[in-house]
C-alpha angles and dihedrals in degrees: 000000000000123000095250093054090047091053091050092051092048092047094050093044092050091048091051090050091050094048093045092050094049091049091048092051093046095048098043107046094145093049093046090045092058092060125089116270094252091056091051091048091048093052094051091043090052091054092049095046092046090052091050091049089052089052095046097091090055094055108086093186091073100034109150092003106094093154093057090045091054093047098045102033113018100042096046089048092065095048092084088051092054091045091051097049099038102033115015100037096048091047092050096045117106132186134260135013138286126216138184139165110242100196139001099190083106092075102096137114094233122100095239110061110055106303108089119194109217133181092274094068090241121126114226115217113205111183122180112238137181116211119187129196118212095181134096097250137045113279126211116208138178118217124221134178115217120194123185115199126218088258091056095254112145124214120188122198123192120211118245111281132230093225117038117193118239132029101248121103114262136172090257094051091046092051091046091052092048097048096040088071090062125073121240100042126112129185126215139304092052115208110219116191120227116273087004143086143228122222113193147126120261125195128232121188105217101209105154106065121135116253111278095013127112133214090255090053090051091051092048092053096042118105090206137011122180143159119238129202112206138182109258092216103052105006093241114163110249101173142345130198132176128266104236130204103224 
């Protein structure tokens, strides 16, 4: 194999590695955010170094001097990455979560705007929420809807889960199968990347309404309705914010 062909193969291979790494990082923020800081820094550094290796044959200043190129170009290029992950990011990181309801046009008793009547006679409430993570690592959260009636009775609904115990068909598994075919829905636990947010619809199966009442009736009569974000491991309350009627 001649030297020119070898350089072309190395250049193309390095470019493919750089592109693949950038795509992987961009498409998996929650997964990357769950890794230690040195792993995150290593992945981004790999992408940068691979891109610089791909560009090496086109830089006449360092022709035939790969060691000097590595020392004067590649190594300095990863210093900002290390500074970001080990200095800037930890200093900017906060604590806790943020949550807000994006839209409440979904609250209706029609079958077209967020409450879907299925064959189980249960309405399915699908609000759009934005959950932000101020912390340094990916956070997993479960989402609940708590409604307190005028008589003080509390009803707690859990959003549809990703993994449902048991193999028998249930309302929850049927709803999950139905909604998974549509874009824009997520099932709990939600994975929220560090210093980022997730905007999605979650689904609540409203299965405890009085005969003849509707979900809108229940909301109108409730003294309080709020969303709760809870830890999937121990159920600890992480944040609550109100359900608003926009």
